[in-house]
C-alpha positions as CSV (number, residue, x, y, z in Angstrom):
1,Y,0.2,-0.4,-0.1
2,V,1.1,4.0,-0.8
3,L,0.0,6.9,1.2
4,K,-0.2,9.9,-0.7
5,N,-1.7,13.1,0.1
6,R,-4.8,11.0,2.6
7,E,-5.2,8.8,-0.2
8,E,-4.7,5.0,-0.3
9,W,-4.0,3.0,-3.3
10,K,-3.4,-0.2,-4.1
11,F,-1.1,-2.4,-6.0
12,E,-1.2,-5.9,-7.3
13,R,0.2,-8.2,-9.5
14,V,-2.5,-9.5,-11.3
15,W,-0.5,-12.2,-14.2
16,V,3.2,-12.0,-15.1
17,K,4.9,-13.7,-18.6
18,T,8.5,-14.5,-18.4
19,F,10.4,-15.0,-21.6
20,N,13.6,-16.8,-21.9
21,V,15.6,-13.2,-22.6
22,Q,14.7,-9.6,-22.0
23,A,11.8,-8.0,-22.7
24,I,13.3,-4.4,-24.2
25,T,10.4,-2.4,-25.1
26,L,6.7,-2.9,-25.2
27,F,3.3,-1.1,-26.2
28,W,-0.1,-1.3,-25.9
29,D,-3.5,-0.4,-27.6
30,Q,-6.2,0.3,-25.4
31,K,-8.6,-0.3,-28.6
32,S,-7.6,-4.4,-29.5
33,N,-6.0,-5.1,-25.9
34,Y,-3.4,-6.0,-27.2
35,L,0.3,-5.8,-25.9
36,I,3.5,-6.0,-28.1
37,V,6.3,-7.4,-26.7
38,G,9.9,-6.7,-28.8
39,L,12.6,-9.2,-26.8
40,D,16.6,-8.8,-26.7
41,D,16.9,-12.0,-29.4
42,G,14.6,-10.2,-32.3
43,K,11.3,-12.1,-31.3
44,V,8.0,-9.9,-31.7
45,I,4.6,-11.4,-29.9
46,A,1.9,-9.9,-29.7
47,L,-0.3,-10.6,-26.3
48,N,-4.6,-10.9,-26.3
49,V,-5.2,-8.7,-22.7
50,P,-9.3,-8.5,-22.9
51,S,-10.2,-6.0,-20.9
52,E,-14.0,-7.7,-20.1
53,L,-12.4,-9.8,-18.8
54,N,-10.6,-7.2,-15.9
55,Y,-7.6,-7.9,-17.7
56,I,-6.5,-11.2,-15.6
57,K,-5.8,-13.6,-18.4
58,Y,-4.0,-13.2,-21.9
59,D,-4.0,-15.2,-25.0
60,E,-0.3,-15.4,-27.5
61,V,-2.0,-14.1,-30.5
62,I,1.9,-14.4,-31.9
63,N,5.6,-15.2,-31.6
64,L,7.8,-14.1,-34.1
65,K,11.0,-13.8,-35.5
66,L,11.0,-10.5,-37.2
67,H,14.5,-9.3,-36.4
68,E,17.9,-10.7,-36.1
69,S,18.7,-8.7,-32.9
70,R,17.2,-6.8,-30.2
71,V,13.8,-5.0,-30.9
72,M,14.4,-1.2,-29.7
73,G,10.3,0.3,-30.5
74,L,6.8,-1.2,-31.6
75,Y,3.5,0.2,-32.5
76,Y,0.3,-1.5,-33.6
77,D,-1.5,0.5,-36.0
78,T,-5.3,-1.1,-35.3
79,S,-6.7,0.7,-38.6
80,F,-4.6,-1.8,-40.4
81,S,-4.1,-4.3,-37.9
82,L,0.0,-3.7,-38.3
83,I,2.6,-4.6,-35.9
84,H,6.3,-2.0,-36.9
85,S,9.4,-2.4,-35.3
86,I,12.9,-1.4,-35.6
87,S,15.2,-3.1,-34.2
88,E,19.7,-2.6,-34.1
89,D,19.3,-5.0,-36.9
90,K,19.0,-1.0,-38.7
91,Y,15.5,-2.5,-40.2
92,F,11.9,-1.2,-40.1
93,R,9.6,-3.8,-40.0
94,S,5.9,-3.9,-40.6
95,Y,3.7,-7.2,-40.0
96,N,-0.2,-7.5,-40.9
97,L,-1.0,-8.9,-37.8
98,S,-4.3,-10.4,-39.4
99,K,-3.5,-11.7,-42.8
100,R,0.1,-13.0,-40.6
101,D,2.3,-11.7,-43.5
102,E,5.3,-9.1,-43.6
103,I,4.3,-6.4,-45.5
104,T,7.3,-4.2,-45.2
105,K,10.7,-4.5,-44.6
106,L,13.2,-1.4,-44.8
107,L,17.2,-0.9,-44.0
108,L,17.3,2.4,-42.4
109,G,20.9,3.7,-42.8
110,N,24.1,2.1,-41.5
111,S,23.4,1.7,-37.5
112,G,21.1,0.2,-35.2
113,L,17.8,1.9,-34.9
114,T,16.9,3.3,-31.2
115,F,13.7,4.8,-31.6
116,L,10.4,4.8,-33.0
117,K,7.8,6.7,-32.5
118,V,4.1,7.3,-34.8
119,D,1.9,10.1,-34.7
120,E,-1.7,8.3,-35.0
121,E,-3.3,11.0,-37.4
122,F,-0.6,11.4,-40.1
123,K,0.7,8.2,-39.9
124,R,4.1,9.6,-40.2
125,A,6.7,7.1,-38.0
126,F,9.8,8.8,-36.4
127,D,13.0,6.2,-36.1
128,S,16.7,7.8,-34.9
129,N,20.1,5.0,-35.2
130,R,23.4,5.0,-33.0
131,S,24.6,7.2,-36.2
132,G,22.1,10.2,-35.4
133,S,20.3,10.0,-38.1
134,V,16.5,10.7,-37.9
135,Y,14.3,9.2,-39.9
136,I,10.1,10.2,-40.8
137,L,8.5,7.7,-42.9
138,D,5.1,8.0,-44.3
139,I,3.8,4.3,-43.0
140,F,0.6,4.6,-44.6
141,R,2.4,4.6,-47.8
142,V,4.7,2.4,-47.2
143,G,4.0,-1.7,-47.7
144,I,0.1,-1.1,-48.1
């Protein structure tokens, strides 16, 4: 229990999912109730965590090795059922979850990618790498 400003807060673990390697990055999509996990070994896992069940259980939707090294950033586009990911392997990749098919594999620069941020309204991905470059991608058109 944590007391702050005379309010009582209760925090308790609901569930835990343990992987064989480090979970590096997470993306939560509230619309679909998907928790997307990027691992140190290049795998991307999608878990369905239903709000109707009060988030007390999860089902594994995919478990794929999309990258050759550590996944550094994730984004899930609910409109097109796309998982966008970046990695230290220098690739930006997009995977169609509903069709179970990779649709984009873009090599960006000559060093590992480090950060991914997406503007949902304008469908732009902002990526950076270890060499100091920043990339802006139009993800509405890329691979679709």
